[in-house]
N, C-alpha and C positions, 0 to 999 in steps of 0.2 A: 859157335868162335867169331865170325866175321860182325854178326848183330849185337854182341856182345862188346867186341870192339869200339865199334861205331858207337854204340850208346856211351860207355864211360869216356870219349871224344866228348859227344856233345855235353855229359854232365860237367866236363872237368870247363869245355870252352861257355856254358852257360854259366854255370858260377863262378867263373872269372872274369866275365865280363857285367856281374849282375851287380843294380844298387847296394845288394845286400854286405858285399865290403867298402865297410865305412872306417878301415884302418886307416885311410888317406886321405885327406879336406877335401872340399870337393869340387875344390880349383883344379885338382892336378888329374880330375877324371871331365873333366868341362868338357872334352874333344870329343870324349866317348858314349857323349849324350846320343846320340843319334842310334847304337845298337843298341841303347838301354830300352827304346823303346820300340822295337822289335824282338827282343826276347822278353819270354812268358813270369818270368820271377818279380818284375814289378808289378805287372798284372793279376799276379797269382796274390799276390800280398795283398792289395789294392781292394783283390775280392775276398780272401779272408777276413782282413778288417773289417770290412763293412757288412759281414755277413755275420760275424759272433758281437761286434759293436756297431750298429746300423745307426745310433744316435750321433756318436762321433766321426764315422767315418761313411762320407755316403760313397756308392757303389756306382761308378761309369758304366754308359757300354760299350764304350772303347777297351776297358777292361775285357768283359764280358767276348768280346768279338773278336779280340787278338788271341785271346785263349781257346776260342774256337778255331780259328784259321789255327794255332799250333795242331789245336787233333786233328783238326783235317787231315792237314799235310801227313803230320806224325804217321797215320792210319794208311794216307796212302802210300807212304815212302816202307809200311813195312807190310805190308799186306801184297798176299802172292800175285805172282801174274794173272 
């Protein structure tokens, strides 16, 4: 039950502050750029776009590094003692 609640809170937090929210102008979100740089949504979008359309979108090492860090941190947080 705790894991379910924690996962839902994380999903809401990540999606609320992700750059996928485009209904507001970029100028309104300028102060949140630091949060966008550490959340995995933008990096996942870059990796997906780069994989599906590699001629138009380059894949950066930083996106893979950020996703890898999130995977390791998520595994560490959910694995048993």
